[in-house]
N, CA, C and O atoms as a Maestro MAE file, in Angstrom:
{
 s_m_m2io_version
 :::
 2.0.0
}

f_m_ct {
 s_m_title
 :::
 protein
 m_atom[264] {
  # First column is atom index #
  i_m_mmod_type
  r_m_x_coord
  r_m_y_coord
  r_m_z_coord
  i_m_residue_number
  s_m_chain_name
  s_m_pdb_residue_name
  s_m_pdb_atom_name
  i_m_atomic_number
  :::
  1 25 0.596 -1.455 0.226 1 A "UNK " " N  " 7
  2 3 0.224 -0.321 0.108 1 A "UNK " " CA " 6
  3 2 1.038 1.290 -0.100 1 A "UNK " " C  " 6
  4 15 2.116 1.547 0.437 1 A "UNK " " O  " 8
  5 25 0.338 2.184 -0.909 2 A "UNK " " N  " 7
  6 3 1.800 3.731 -1.154 2 A "UNK " " CA " 6
  7 2 0.564 4.529 -0.289 2 A "UNK " " C  " 6
  8 15 -0.639 4.448 -0.044 2 A "UNK " " O  " 8
  9 25 1.609 5.252 -0.047 3 A "UNK " " N  " 7
  10 3 1.405 6.776 0.724 3 A "UNK " " CA " 6
  11 2 0.891 7.740 -0.357 3 A "UNK " " C  " 6
  12 15 1.306 7.708 -1.516 3 A "UNK " " O  " 8
  13 25 -0.031 8.594 0.089 4 A "UNK " " N  " 7
  14 3 -0.255 9.508 -1.169 4 A "UNK " " CA " 6
  15 2 0.138 11.100 -0.175 4 A "UNK " " C  " 6
  16 15 -0.166 11.550 0.930 4 A "UNK " " O  " 8
  17 25 1.273 11.684 -1.780 5 A "UNK " " N  " 7
  18 3 1.663 12.854 -0.808 5 A "UNK " " CA " 6
  19 2 1.520 14.095 -2.095 5 A "UNK " " C  " 6
  20 15 1.719 14.033 -3.309 5 A "UNK " " O  " 8
  21 25 1.189 14.934 -1.410 6 A "UNK " " N  " 7
  22 3 0.884 16.349 -2.292 6 A "UNK " " CA " 6
  23 2 2.538 16.436 -2.710 6 A "UNK " " C  " 6
  24 15 3.576 15.962 -2.249 6 A "UNK " " O  " 8
  25 25 2.180 17.303 -3.827 7 A "UNK " " N  " 7
  26 3 3.332 17.335 -5.457 7 A "UNK " " CA " 6
  27 2 4.193 17.161 -5.004 7 A "UNK " " C  " 6
  28 15 4.766 16.093 -5.223 7 A "UNK " " O  " 8
  29 25 4.928 18.425 -3.843 8 A "UNK " " N  " 7
  30 3 5.617 18.234 -3.585 8 A "UNK " " CA " 6
  31 2 6.623 17.945 -2.713 8 A "UNK " " C  " 6
  32 15 7.704 18.523 -2.820 8 A "UNK " " O  " 8
  33 25 6.406 17.063 -1.795 9 A "UNK " " N  " 7
  34 3 6.751 15.395 -1.839 9 A "UNK " " CA " 6
  35 2 6.858 15.013 -2.804 9 A "UNK " " C  " 6
  36 15 8.064 15.033 -3.051 9 A "UNK " " O  " 8
  37 25 6.335 14.639 -3.595 10 A "UNK " " N  " 7
  38 3 6.519 13.633 -4.482 10 A "UNK " " CA " 6
  39 2 7.562 14.133 -5.091 10 A "UNK " " C  " 6
  40 15 8.527 13.449 -5.431 10 A "UNK " " O  " 8
  41 25 7.484 15.036 -5.228 11 A "UNK " " N  " 7
  42 3 9.299 15.753 -6.157 11 A "UNK " " CA " 6
  43 2 10.906 15.448 -5.116 11 A "UNK " " C  " 6
  44 15 12.083 15.177 -5.354 11 A "UNK " " O  " 8
  45 25 9.788 15.768 -3.547 12 A "UNK " " N  " 7
  46 3 11.160 15.362 -2.624 12 A "UNK " " CA " 6
  47 2 11.745 13.641 -3.164 12 A "UNK " " C  " 6
  48 15 12.795 13.015 -3.023 12 A "UNK " " O  " 8
  49 25 10.584 13.404 -3.740 13 A "UNK " " N  " 7
  50 3 10.363 11.247 -3.628 13 A "UNK " " CA " 6
  51 2 11.392 11.342 -5.011 13 A "UNK " " C  " 6
  52 15 12.287 10.516 -4.836 13 A "UNK " " O  " 8
  53 25 11.570 12.034 -6.274 14 A "UNK " " N  " 7
  54 3 11.275 12.074 -7.332 14 A "UNK " " CA " 6
  55 2 12.898 12.602 -7.096 14 A "UNK " " C  " 6
  56 15 13.532 11.560 -7.260 14 A "UNK " " O  " 8
  57 25 13.774 13.565 -6.830 15 A "UNK " " N  " 7
  58 3 14.797 14.240 -6.562 15 A "UNK " " CA " 6
  59 2 15.641 13.348 -6.012 15 A "UNK " " C  " 6
  60 15 16.811 13.670 -6.215 15 A "UNK " " O  " 8
  61 25 15.473 12.049 -5.206 16 A "UNK " " N  " 7
  62 3 16.191 11.870 -4.200 16 A "UNK " " CA " 6
  63 2 16.467 10.156 -4.777 16 A "UNK " " C  " 6
  64 15 17.420 9.507 -4.346 16 A "UNK " " O  " 8
  65 25 15.252 9.456 -6.030 17 A "UNK " " N  " 7
  66 3 15.103 8.297 -5.883 17 A "UNK " " CA " 6
  67 2 16.699 8.850 -7.579 17 A "UNK " " C  " 6
  68 15 17.588 8.171 -8.092 17 A "UNK " " O  " 8
  69 25 16.340 10.008 -7.758 18 A "UNK " " N  " 7
  70 3 17.385 10.698 -8.785 18 A "UNK " " CA " 6
  71 2 18.829 10.174 -8.167 18 A "UNK " " C  " 6
  72 15 19.568 9.334 -8.681 18 A "UNK " " O  " 8
  73 25 19.030 10.869 -6.965 19 A "UNK " " N  " 7
  74 3 19.674 11.437 -6.386 19 A "UNK " " CA " 6
  75 2 21.199 10.036 -6.589 19 A "UNK " " C  " 6
  76 15 22.289 9.850 -7.129 19 A "UNK " " O  " 8
  77 25 19.823 9.194 -5.389 20 A "UNK " " N  " 7
  78 3 20.731 7.323 -5.367 20 A "UNK " " CA " 6
  79 2 20.529 6.826 -6.407 20 A "UNK " " C  " 6
  80 15 20.994 5.724 -6.113 20 A "UNK " " O  " 8
  81 25 20.072 6.664 -7.858 21 A "UNK " " N  " 7
  82 3 19.091 6.233 -8.983 21 A "UNK " " CA " 6
  83 2 18.913 4.354 -8.004 21 A "UNK " " C  " 6
  84 15 19.427 3.246 -8.161 21 A "UNK " " O  " 8
  85 25 18.119 4.831 -7.258 22 A "UNK " " N  " 7
  86 3 17.860 3.435 -6.747 22 A "UNK " " CA " 6
  87 2 16.158 3.963 -5.728 22 A "UNK " " C  " 6
  88 15 15.705 4.924 -5.107 22 A "UNK " " O  " 8
  89 25 15.805 2.669 -6.115 23 A "UNK " " N  " 7
  90 3 13.661 2.899 -4.832 23 A "UNK " " CA " 6
  91 2 14.608 2.822 -3.368 23 A "UNK " " C  " 6
  92 15 14.555 3.583 -2.401 23 A "UNK " " O  " 8
  93 25 15.221 1.978 -3.521 24 A "UNK " " N  " 7
  94 3 15.329 0.918 -2.301 24 A "UNK " " CA " 6
  95 2 16.151 1.623 -1.216 24 A "UNK " " C  " 6
  96 15 15.887 1.483 -0.022 24 A "UNK " " O  " 8
  97 25 17.575 2.700 -1.855 25 A "UNK " " N  " 7
  98 3 18.010 3.404 -1.042 25 A "UNK " " CA " 6
  99 2 17.169 4.057 -0.370 25 A "UNK " " C  " 6
  100 15 16.888 3.993 0.827 25 A "UNK " " O  " 8
  101 25 16.518 5.101 -1.716 26 A "UNK " " N  " 7
  102 3 15.853 6.240 -1.315 26 A "UNK " " CA " 6
  103 2 14.329 5.929 -0.299 26 A "UNK " " C  " 6
  104 15 13.596 6.806 0.157 26 A "UNK " " O  " 8
  105 25 14.223 4.979 -0.199 27 A "UNK " " N  " 7
  106 3 12.643 3.984 0.386 27 A "UNK " " CA " 6
  107 2 13.939 4.484 2.449 27 A "UNK " " C  " 6
  108 15 13.646 5.095 3.476 27 A "UNK " " O  " 8
  109 25 15.304 3.711 1.938 28 A "UNK " " N  " 7
  110 3 15.150 3.659 3.392 28 A "UNK " " CA " 6
  111 2 16.073 5.121 4.603 28 A "UNK " " C  " 6
  112 15 16.407 5.220 5.784 28 A "UNK " " O  " 8
  113 25 16.127 6.009 3.287 29 A "UNK " " N  " 7
  114 3 16.756 7.359 3.878 29 A "UNK " " CA " 6
  115 2 15.790 7.954 3.853 29 A "UNK " " C  " 6
  116 15 16.155 8.768 3.005 29 A "UNK " " O  " 8
  117 25 15.150 8.145 4.005 30 A "UNK " " N  " 7
  118 3 13.422 8.552 4.008 30 A "UNK " " CA " 6
  119 2 12.437 7.801 5.248 30 A "UNK " " C  " 6
  120 15 11.383 8.218 5.727 30 A "UNK " " O  " 8
  121 25 12.945 6.967 5.458 31 A "UNK " " N  " 7
  122 3 11.802 6.451 6.276 31 A "UNK " " CA " 6
  123 2 10.683 6.015 5.090 31 A "UNK " " C  " 6
  124 15 10.097 5.337 5.935 31 A "UNK " " O  " 8
  125 25 10.133 5.873 4.270 32 A "UNK " " N  " 7
  126 3 9.239 5.772 3.132 32 A "UNK " " CA " 6
  127 2 9.215 4.365 3.155 32 A "UNK " " C  " 6
  128 15 10.295 3.867 2.836 32 A "UNK " " O  " 8
  129 25 8.186 3.452 3.475 33 A "UNK " " N  " 7
  130 3 8.086 1.654 2.487 33 A "UNK " " CA " 6
  131 2 8.297 2.586 0.654 33 A "UNK " " C  " 6
  132 15 7.973 3.628 0.083 33 A "UNK " " O  " 8
  133 25 9.082 1.251 0.408 34 A "UNK " " N  " 7
  134 3 9.445 1.265 -1.331 34 A "UNK " " CA " 6
  135 2 8.123 1.324 -2.052 34 A "UNK " " C  " 6
  136 15 8.115 2.049 -3.047 34 A "UNK " " O  " 8
  137 25 6.502 0.426 -1.606 35 A "UNK " " N  " 7
  138 3 5.768 0.943 -2.196 35 A "UNK " " CA " 6
  139 2 5.300 2.157 -2.678 35 A "UNK " " C  " 6
  140 15 4.947 2.546 -3.791 35 A "UNK " " O  " 8
  141 25 5.426 2.940 -0.982 36 A "UNK " " N  " 7
  142 3 5.528 4.165 -0.906 36 A "UNK " " CA " 6
  143 2 6.479 5.727 -1.959 36 A "UNK " " C  " 6
  144 15 6.300 6.940 -2.074 36 A "UNK " " O  " 8
  145 25 7.178 4.995 -2.343 37 A "UNK " " N  " 7
  146 3 8.779 5.664 -3.127 37 A "UNK " " CA " 6
  147 2 7.880 5.448 -4.470 37 A "UNK " " C  " 6
  148 15 7.665 6.381 -5.243 37 A "UNK " " O  " 8
  149 25 7.561 4.613 -4.601 38 A "UNK " " N  " 7
  150 3 7.072 4.053 -6.161 38 A "UNK " " CA " 6
  151 2 5.646 4.840 -6.175 38 A "UNK " " C  " 6
  152 15 5.351 5.806 -6.879 38 A "UNK " " O  " 8
  153 25 4.936 4.250 -5.327 39 A "UNK " " N  " 7
  154 3 3.733 5.631 -5.915 39 A "UNK " " CA " 6
  155 2 3.834 6.638 -6.282 39 A "UNK " " C  " 6
  156 15 3.092 7.235 -7.062 39 A "UNK " " O  " 8
  157 25 5.627 7.313 -5.311 40 A "UNK " " N  " 7
  158 3 4.597 8.789 -5.231 40 A "UNK " " CA " 6
  159 2 5.045 8.720 -6.607 40 A "UNK " " C  " 6
  160 15 4.415 9.352 -7.455 40 A "UNK " " O  " 8
  161 25 6.440 7.770 -7.057 41 A "UNK " " N  " 7
  162 3 7.155 8.245 -8.567 41 A "UNK " " CA " 6
  163 2 5.852 7.975 -9.656 41 A "UNK " " C  " 6
  164 15 5.850 8.458 -10.789 41 A "UNK " " O  " 8
  165 25 4.943 7.272 -9.209 42 A "UNK " " N  " 7
  166 3 4.441 6.962 -10.048 42 A "UNK " " CA " 6
  167 2 3.545 8.641 -10.306 42 A "UNK " " C  " 6
  168 15 3.731 9.283 -11.340 42 A "UNK " " O  " 8
  169 25 2.758 9.055 -9.369 43 A "UNK " " N  " 7
  170 3 1.218 9.867 -9.373 43 A "UNK " " CA " 6
  171 2 2.477 10.946 -9.917 43 A "UNK " " C  " 6
  172 15 2.517 11.556 -10.986 43 A "UNK " " O  " 8
  173 25 3.055 10.949 -9.266 44 A "UNK " " N  " 7
  174 3 4.105 12.626 -10.097 44 A "UNK " " CA " 6
  175 2 4.489 12.480 -11.887 44 A "UNK " " C  " 6
  176 15 4.707 13.504 -12.535 44 A "UNK " " O  " 8
  177 25 4.546 10.680 -12.740 45 A "UNK " " N  " 7
  178 3 4.438 11.329 -13.622 45 A "UNK " " CA " 6
  179 2 2.920 10.538 -14.171 45 A "UNK " " C  " 6
  180 15 2.767 10.258 -15.360 45 A "UNK " " O  " 8
  181 25 2.078 10.300 -13.335 46 A "UNK " " N  " 7
  182 3 0.584 11.240 -13.694 46 A "UNK " " CA " 6
  183 2 -0.414 12.220 -14.216 46 A "UNK " " C  " 6
  184 15 -1.344 12.246 -15.021 46 A "UNK " " O  " 8
  185 25 0.449 13.322 -13.066 47 A "UNK " " N  " 7
  186 3 0.397 14.466 -12.710 47 A "UNK " " CA " 6
  187 2 0.306 15.163 -14.070 47 A "UNK " " C  " 6
  188 15 -0.608 15.689 -14.705 47 A "UNK " " O  " 8
  189 25 2.174 14.874 -14.352 48 A "UNK " " N  " 7
  190 3 2.866 15.687 -14.815 48 A "UNK " " CA " 6
  191 2 3.048 15.227 -16.697 48 A "UNK " " C  " 6
  192 15 3.597 15.763 -17.660 48 A "UNK " " O  " 8
  193 25 2.211 13.906 -16.465 49 A "UNK " " N  " 7
  194 3 2.127 13.824 -17.949 49 A "UNK " " CA " 6
  195 2 3.102 13.104 -18.735 49 A "UNK " " C  " 6
  196 15 2.755 12.621 -19.813 49 A "UNK " " O  " 8
  197 25 4.266 12.982 -18.320 50 A "UNK " " N  " 7
  198 3 5.605 12.621 -19.069 50 A "UNK " " CA " 6
  199 2 5.805 11.363 -17.768 50 A "UNK " " C  " 6
  200 15 5.173 11.307 -16.713 50 A "UNK " " O  " 8
  201 25 6.825 10.479 -18.224 51 A "UNK " " N  " 7
  202 3 8.266 9.786 -17.464 51 A "UNK " " CA " 6
  203 2 8.839 10.316 -17.113 51 A "UNK " " C  " 6
  204 15 8.825 11.540 -17.248 51 A "UNK " " O  " 8
  205 25 9.837 9.519 -16.325 52 A "UNK " " N  " 7
  206 3 10.390 10.870 -15.557 52 A "UNK " " CA " 6
  207 2 11.613 9.899 -15.686 52 A "UNK " " C  " 6
  208 15 12.693 10.237 -16.172 52 A "UNK " " O  " 8
  209 25 11.338 8.726 -15.224 53 A "UNK " " N  " 7
  210 3 12.968 7.283 -14.888 53 A "UNK " " CA " 6
  211 2 13.078 6.251 -15.794 53 A "UNK " " C  " 6
  212 15 11.941 6.134 -16.251 53 A "UNK " " O  " 8
  213 25 13.786 5.445 -16.311 54 A "UNK " " N  " 7
  214 3 13.612 4.222 -16.705 54 A "UNK " " CA " 6
  215 2 13.648 3.485 -15.547 54 A "UNK " " C  " 6
  216 15 13.991 4.141 -14.564 54 A "UNK " " O  " 8
  217 25 13.374 2.205 -15.335 55 A "UNK " " N  " 7
  218 3 13.145 1.249 -14.197 55 A "UNK " " CA " 6
  219 2 13.573 -0.174 -14.609 55 A "UNK " " C  " 6
  220 15 13.050 -0.631 -15.626 55 A "UNK " " O  " 8
  221 25 14.133 -0.644 -14.186 56 A "UNK " " N  " 7
  222 3 14.352 -1.914 -14.259 56 A "UNK " " CA " 6
  223 2 14.615 -2.349 -13.421 56 A "UNK " " C  " 6
  224 15 15.137 -1.646 -12.555 56 A "UNK " " O  " 8
  225 25 14.386 -3.908 -13.157 57 A "UNK " " N  " 7
  226 3 15.229 -4.446 -11.906 57 A "UNK " " CA " 6
  227 2 16.738 -4.139 -11.784 57 A "UNK " " C  " 6
  228 15 17.123 -4.417 -10.648 57 A "UNK " " O  " 8
  229 25 17.557 -3.738 -12.443 58 A "UNK " " N  " 7
  230 3 18.491 -3.222 -12.169 58 A "UNK " " CA " 6
  231 2 18.816 -1.636 -11.418 58 A "UNK " " C  " 6
  232 15 19.156 -1.205 -10.316 58 A "UNK " " O  " 8
  233 25 18.414 -1.019 -13.016 59 A "UNK " " N  " 7
  234 3 18.441 0.371 -12.108 59 A "UNK " " CA " 6
  235 2 17.861 0.784 -12.402 59 A "UNK " " C  " 6
  236 15 16.875 0.401 -13.032 59 A "UNK " " O  " 8
  237 25 18.212 1.916 -12.061 60 A "UNK " " N  " 7
  238 3 17.138 3.624 -12.894 60 A "UNK " " CA " 6
  239 2 17.986 4.450 -12.849 60 A "UNK " " C  " 6
  240 15 19.045 4.583 -12.234 60 A "UNK " " O  " 8
  241 25 17.246 5.195 -13.800 61 A "UNK " " N  " 7
  242 3 17.723 5.823 -15.004 61 A "UNK " " CA " 6
  243 2 16.898 6.923 -14.950 61 A "UNK " " C  " 6
  244 15 15.691 6.681 -14.934 61 A "UNK " " O  " 8
  245 25 17.368 8.452 -14.909 62 A "UNK " " N  " 7
  246 3 16.187 9.544 -15.541 62 A "UNK " " CA " 6
  247 2 16.117 9.494 -17.481 62 A "UNK " " C  " 6
  248 15 16.807 9.219 -18.462 62 A "UNK " " O  " 8
  249 25 15.165 9.833 -17.201 63 A "UNK " " N  " 7
  250 3 14.524 10.109 -19.062 63 A "UNK " " CA " 6
  251 2 14.626 11.685 -19.326 63 A "UNK " " C  " 6
  252 15 14.436 12.566 -18.488 63 A "UNK " " O  " 8
  253 25 14.999 11.863 -20.805 64 A "UNK " " N  " 7
  254 3 14.970 13.641 -20.935 64 A "UNK " " CA " 6
  255 2 14.070 14.154 -20.342 64 A "UNK " " C  " 6
  256 15 14.301 15.357 -20.225 64 A "UNK " " O  " 8
  257 25 12.940 13.801 -19.799 65 A "UNK " " N  " 7
  258 3 12.171 14.350 -18.878 65 A "UNK " " CA " 6
  259 2 12.727 15.106 -17.606 65 A "UNK " " C  " 6
  260 15 12.876 16.220 -17.102 65 A "UNK " " O  " 8
  261 25 12.983 13.415 -17.381 66 A "UNK " " N  " 7
  262 3 13.579 13.629 -16.042 66 A "UNK " " CA " 6
  263 2 14.101 14.429 -15.186 66 A "UNK " " C  " 6
  264 15 14.462 14.007 -14.088 66 A "UNK " " O  " 8
  :::
 }
 m_bond[263] {
  # First column is bond index #
  i_m_from
  i_m_to
  i_m_order
  :::
  1 1 2 1
  2 2 3 1
  3 3 4 2
  4 3 5 1
  5 5 6 1
  6 6 7 1
  7 7 8 2
  8 7 9 1
  9 9 10 1
  10 10 11 1
  11 11 12 2
  12 11 13 1
  13 13 14 1
  14 14 15 1
  15 15 16 2
  16 15 17 1
  17 17 18 1
  18 18 19 1
  19 19 20 2
  20 19 21 1
  21 21 22 1
  22 22 23 1
  23 23 24 2
  24 23 25 1
  25 25 26 1
  26 26 27 1
  27 27 28 2
  28 27 29 1
  29 29 30 1
  30 30 31 1
  31 31 32 2
  32 31 33 1
  33 33 34 1
  34 34 35 1
  35 35 36 2
  36 35 37 1
  37 37 38 1
  38 38 39 1
  39 39 40 2
  40 39 41 1
  41 41 42 1
  42 42 43 1
  43 43 44 2
  44 43 45 1
  45 45 46 1
  46 46 47 1
  47 47 48 2
  48 47 49 1
  49 49 50 1
  50 50 51 1
  51 51 52 2
  52 51 53 1
  53 53 54 1
  54 54 55 1
  55 55 56 2
  56 55 57 1
  57 57 58 1
  58 58 59 1
  59 59 60 2
  60 59 61 1
  61 61 62 1
  62 62 63 1
  63 63 64 2
  64 63 65 1
  65 65 66 1
  66 66 67 1
  67 67 68 2
  68 67 69 1
  69 69 70 1
  70 70 71 1
  71 71 72 2
  72 71 73 1
  73 73 74 1
  74 74 75 1
  75 75 76 2
  76 75 77 1
  77 77 78 1
  78 78 79 1
  79 79 80 2
  80 79 81 1
  81 81 82 1
  82 82 83 1
  83 83 84 2
  84 83 85 1
  85 85 86 1
  86 86 87 1
  87 87 88 2
  88 87 89 1
  89 89 90 1
  90 90 91 1
  91 91 92 2
  92 91 93 1
  93 93 94 1
  94 94 95 1
  95 95 96 2
  96 95 97 1
  97 97 98 1
  98 98 99 1
  99 99 100 2
  100 99 101 1
  101 101 102 1
  102 102 103 1
  103 103 104 2
  104 103 105 1
  105 105 106 1
  106 106 107 1
  107 107 108 2
  108 107 109 1
  109 109 110 1
  110 110 111 1
  111 111 112 2
  112 111 113 1
  113 113 114 1
  114 114 115 1
  115 115 116 2
  116 115 117 1
  117 117 118 1
  118 118 119 1
  119 119 120 2
  120 119 121 1
  121 121 122 1
  122 122 123 1
  123 123 124 2
  124 123 125 1
  125 125 126 1
  126 126 127 1
  127 127 128 2
  128 127 129 1
  129 129 130 1
  130 130 131 1
  131 131 132 2
  132 131 133 1
  133 133 134 1
  134 134 135 1
  135 135 136 2
  136 135 137 1
  137 137 138 1
  138 138 139 1
  139 139 140 2
  140 139 141 1
  141 141 142 1
  142 142 143 1
  143 143 144 2
  144 143 145 1
  145 145 146 1
  146 146 147 1
  147 147 148 2
  148 147 149 1
  149 149 150 1
  150 150 151 1
  151 151 152 2
  152 151 153 1
  153 153 154 1
  154 154 155 1
  155 155 156 2
  156 155 157 1
  157 157 158 1
  158 158 159 1
  159 159 160 2
  160 159 161 1
  161 161 162 1
  162 162 163 1
  163 163 164 2
  164 163 165 1
  165 165 166 1
  166 166 167 1
  167 167 168 2
  168 167 169 1
  169 169 170 1
  170 170 171 1
  171 171 172 2
  172 171 173 1
  173 173 174 1
  174 174 175 1
  175 175 176 2
  176 175 177 1
  177 177 178 1
  178 178 179 1
  179 179 180 2
  180 179 181 1
  181 181 182 1
  182 182 183 1
  183 183 184 2
  184 183 185 1
  185 185 186 1
  186 186 187 1
  187 187 188 2
  188 187 189 1
  189 189 190 1
  190 190 191 1
  191 191 192 2
  192 191 193 1
  193 193 194 1
  194 194 195 1
  195 195 196 2
  196 195 197 1
  197 197 198 1
  198 198 199 1
  199 199 200 2
  200 199 201 1
  201 201 202 1
  202 202 203 1
  203 203 204 2
  204 203 205 1
  205 205 206 1
  206 206 207 1
  207 207 208 2
  208 207 209 1
  209 209 210 1
  210 210 211 1
  211 211 212 2
  212 211 213 1
  213 213 214 1
  214 214 215 1
  215 215 216 2
  216 215 217 1
  217 217 218 1
  218 218 219 1
  219 219 220 2
  220 219 221 1
  221 221 222 1
  222 222 223 1
  223 223 224 2
  224 223 225 1
  225 225 226 1
  226 226 227 1
  227 227 228 2
  228 227 229 1
  229 229 230 1
  230 230 231 1
  231 231 232 2
  232 231 233 1
  233 233 234 1
  234 234 235 1
  235 235 236 2
  236 235 237 1
  237 237 238 1
  238 238 239 1
  239 239 240 2
  240 239 241 1
  241 241 242 1
  242 242 243 1
  243 243 244 2
  244 243 245 1
  245 245 246 1
  246 246 247 1
  247 247 248 2
  248 247 249 1
  249 249 250 1
  250 250 251 1
  251 251 252 2
  252 251 253 1
  253 253 254 1
  254 254 255 1
  255 255 256 2
  256 255 257 1
  257 257 258 1
  258 258 259 1
  259 259 260 2
  260 259 261 1
  261 261 262 1
  262 262 263 1
  263 263 264 2
  :::
 }
}
């Protein structure tokens, strides 16, 4: 179950994921469940209408829009 964050908080989550290139590390540092991190990014991408991150099981990379 994810958390519902306001846009500013979701942006802070995005920045942390981008800096660390890891959902898991961002979740640990921000003390949010990994699912909450993922939900926040999905929510932000939906609101903005763009994909911000490329995700694979091994890595996270910024898209050009990200």
